[in-house]
Structure formats: structure tokens, C-alpha cells
C-alpha positions in Angstrom: -64.8 -37.4 53.8 -66.2 -33.9 54.1 -66.1 -30.5 52.0 -63.7 -29.1 54.6 -61.4 -31.8 54.5 -61.5 -32.4 51.0 -60.3 -28.5 50.9 -57.4 -29.2 53.1 -56.3 -32.1 50.9 -56.3 -29.7 47.7 -54.7 -27.2 49.4 -51.8 -29.4 50.6 -51.5 -31.0 47.2 -51.1 -27.2 45.9 -48.4 -26.7 48.6 -46.8 -29.6 47.4 -46.6 -29.0 43.9 -45.6 -25.2 44.5 -42.8 -26.5 46.8 -41.6 -29.2 43.9 -42.0 -26.3 41.1 -40.0 -24.1 43.2 -37.0 -26.6 44.0 -37.0 -27.4 40.2 -36.3 -23.6 39.7 -33.6 -23.4 42.0 -31.7 -26.5 40.5 -32.5 -25.1 37.0 -30.4 -21.9 38.4 -27.6 -23.6 39.9 -27.5 -25.7 36.5 -27.1 -22.7 34.7 -24.7 -20.6 37.1 -22.7 -23.8 36.6 -22.7 -24.2 33.1 -21.7 -20.4 32.7 -18.8 -20.5 35.5 -17.5 -24.0 34.6 -14.7 -25.8 36.2 -12.2 -23.5 38.5 -8.4 -23.7 38.1 -5.2 -22.5 39.8 -4.0 -19.1 39.3 -1.5 -16.6 40.9 -1.8 -13.3 41.9 1.3 -10.7 42.9 1.8 -10.2 46.7 3.7 -7.2 46.0 4.9 -4.8 43.2 7.7 -6.1 41.2 10.3 -4.1 39.4 11.1 -4.2 35.8 13.6 -7.2 34.8 13.8 -8.3 38.2 14.2 -12.1 38.7 10.6 -13.8 39.4 10.5 -16.3 42.4 7.3 -18.3 43.3 7.3 -16.5 46.7 6.3 -13.3 45.0 2.7 -15.0 44.0 -0.3 -16.2 46.1 -2.4 -19.1 44.7 -6.4 -18.2 44.2 -8.8 -20.3 42.4 -10.7 -18.8 39.4 -13.4 -20.2 36.8 -11.1 -21.7 33.8 -13.3 -19.8 31.4 -12.8 -16.7 32.9 -8.8 -16.9 32.5 -7.1 -15.3 29.7 -5.7 -17.9 27.2 -1.8 -16.7 28.2 -2.7 -16.9 32.5 0.1 -18.7 34.0 -1.3 -21.9 35.8 2.1 -23.4 36.8 4.7 -21.8 38.5 7.3 -23.9 37.5 7.3 -21.8 34.4 9.1 -19.3 36.7 12.7 -20.5 36.4 15.3 -18.1 34.6 12.3 -15.6 34.2 12.4 -12.1 34.8 9.6 -9.2 34.7 9.3 -7.6 31.7 7.6 -4.1 32.9 6.2 -3.3 36.8 4.4 -5.7 37.8 1.7 -4.3 40.0 0.2 -5.8 43.3 -2.8 -7.9 42.6 -2.5 -8.7 39.0 -2.9 -12.1 37.7 0.3 -13.6 36.0 0.4 -13.8 32.5 3.4 -15.3 30.4 3.4 -12.1 28.2 5.0 -10.5 31.6 7.9 -12.4 31.7 10.9 -13.1 29.2 13.7 -15.7 29.5 16.4 -14.0 31.4 19.4 -13.4 28.5 22.2 -16.0 28.4 26.0 -16.2 27.3 26.7 -16.9 23.5 29.4 -19.7 23.2 32.0 -17.0 22.5 31.2 -15.1 25.2 32.0 -14.0 29.1 30.4 -11.9 31.6 32.2 -8.7 32.9 30.7 -6.3 35.4 32.0 -2.8 36.1 30.7 0.5 38.0 29.5 3.0 35.7 28.8 6.5 36.9 25.2 6.9 37.7 24.8 10.8 35.9 26.9 9.5 33.1 25.6 6.1 32.2 21.8 6.8 31.1 21.0 5.9 34.8 17.7 4.5 35.3 17.1 3.9 31.5 19.4 0.8 31.0 17.7 -2.8 31.1 18.9 -6.2 30.8 18.8 -7.3 27.3 19.8 -3.5 25.9 22.5 -2.4 23.6 24.8 0.2 24.0 28.0 1.9 22.8 30.6 1.9 25.6 32.6 5.2 25.8 36.0 6.0 27.2 37.8 9.4 27.3 41.1 9.2 27.8 43.9 12.3 29.0 46.5 14.0 26.7 50.3 13.0 28.0 52.9 14.9 28.2 54.5 13.6 24.9 51.9 15.5 22.8 49.2 13.1 22.4 46.0 15.0 22.5 42.8 13.9 25.0 40.4 11.6 23.3 37.0 9.8 23.2 36.3 6.4 22.0 34.2 3.8 21.4 35.7 1.4 22.8 32.8 -1.3 22.3 29.9 -1.0 20.1 26.8 -2.9 20.8 27.6 -4.3 24.2 24.7 -6.2 25.4 23.6 -5.8 29.3 23.0 -8.8 31.4 22.6 -7.2 34.4 21.8 -4.0 36.3 22.5 -3.8 39.9 21.8 -1.1 42.9 23.0 2.5 43.1 26.3 2.3 45.2 28.3 5.0 46.6 31.9 5.6 46.1 34.8 7.5 46.9 36.0 10.0 43.7 39.2 8.9 42.0 41.8 11.2 42.7 42.6 12.6 39.4 39.0 13.7 39.0 39.0 17.1 40.1 35.6 18.0 39.0 33.9 16.3 41.7 34.2 15.8 45.5 32.2 13.9 48.2 30.9 10.6 47.3 29.3 9.8 43.8 27.3 7.0 42.8 27.7 4.3 40.4 25.8 1.7 39.3 27.2 -2.1 38.5 26.6 -3.5 35.0 27.1 -6.8 33.8 27.6 -7.2 30.0 28.0 -9.9 27.5 31.1 -9.6 25.8 33.9 -11.5 23.5 37.1 -11.4 25.2 38.9 -8.6 23.5 36.4 -6.4 23.9 36.2 -7.5 27.9 39.7 -6.6 27.8 38.9 -3.1 26.6 36.4 -2.6 29.3 38.7 -4.1 31.9 41.6 -1.3 30.3 39.2 1.8 30.2 37.9 1.3 33.3 41.0 1.2 35.1 42.8 3.9 32.8 40.4 6.2 31.3 39.1 9.1 33.1 35.7 8.1 32.5 33.7 5.2 30.9 30.0 6.4 30.0 27.1 4.4 28.2 25.0 5.2 25.0 21.6 3.5 25.0 20.7 2.4 21.5 17.4 2.0 20.1 15.7 -1.6 20.3 17.3 -3.7 17.2 19.1 -0.9 15.7 22.9 -1.7 16.6 25.5 1.0 15.5 27.4 0.4 12.6 30.7 2.5 12.7 32.6 3.6 9.8 36.5 3.9 9.5 37.1 6.7 12.0 34.0 7.4 13.8 35.3 5.2 16.6 37.7 7.7 17.7 37.1 11.5 18.5 39.4 14.4 19.4 38.7 17.8 19.8 41.0 18.8 16.8 38.8 16.8 14.3 36.0 19.0 14.5 38.3 22.0 12.9 
């Protein structure tokens, strides 16, 4: 083997060594990336915005795969948790679903029943009442020809709201002299005991107006004797 051949063999060996070193470097990088990324798991992303307190369905989400280590501890990886759940706040399109975004829909107690009535959108704290809220239900009754005075009553304190429906156009009542044309109302469902449900049904039929007063979270009303009924003469 002459000098030229020996140089060729040496260069070939060096090239092989360089190739092996480069391949080992690539494998090292791949192993490093895999160790940092880890295994992938399913996650769920919103297809569109979801309004607060809306019942959730699996069709509202798309499944994606993400490295497990990149997900927060409260990320939802199984859509079966949506059964009977509603959104806590507005959920934005593209957001990953997490369990602190959802809550269980309020249920009836053993001695409660559902009752839904139409509440004037202008006098019913429109847009602010949500399922799970506590409200005082007010009714105003007119006076009559026997000398009875017009009065306002809290007919049900601390009523629990189960559901808030969609805005609906209604014809005004015949005795509503202050309105003309269509008025807007919202069907609101309450969880009430039988006596309170009767009071609400009576007020919806015979009161001039039924109004709602939203209560602060965790602060139910405690009425003292005489506070549930008001007449204008009572201020004198």
C-alpha cells in the first residue's frame, strides 16, 4: 500500500468516525427531547365560546394530544366528567378544558320542587341572575275598593335559582297602564318548597308586578317581623 492509499484509508476512517459521532449526537438530542416532553395524553379544546351556566356537551370540544407534563393538574382528559355539569364563567374558543371551569348543576332537595315563572327583563335584574344564585322574590299588589292599601311584599326570601331561560317577547297585561306594545321577559326556574311555590304562582297571577332582588353570595336575607310587607303609609 503506497502513501496515497494509506492517506485514503485514514480519511475514510476519519469520515466514518465523524459520521458515527454525528449520529450519536443526534440520538442524544432525541433522547433529551423525549425526556423533556414525555408521553402524550388526550386533552380537550373548545370549538367555540360557551356562555356562563350553559350545560356542557362533548360536541362542544375537540380532542387534541399534548405532552402530559405540559398539562396542568386540573386539566380534563376524560369528557365523561361533563355529565350534569355547567360552565362556571364564559369559556373562550381554543381554551383547554379544566375541571375548575365547570360545576355540578344544582339539584332539588327532597322537600323542594321546580317552578318556573316569567320575570320582566327590566325589573328582574336582567342579565345578572345565574343558576345557583339566591334572590328575594317581591310582588306588588294594588289596593281595592274596600280600603285596602297597595303594598309590596317579599313573598319568598332566599329563593334558589335553578335555571335562567332565553329572553322572550310577551304581550303586556291588560291592567299594565304604563306599558305599550311588546315587553320582554325571562323564564326563571326556582327550587322552592310547596308553600313558597304556591305564593309565587299566586303572585304571578294576581300581582301587578313580580320582581327579583339578587343577594350577595353566601349572604341570605334574615327578615325581622314586619319587614316582609311594605306600604307607602309605613314611611310616615
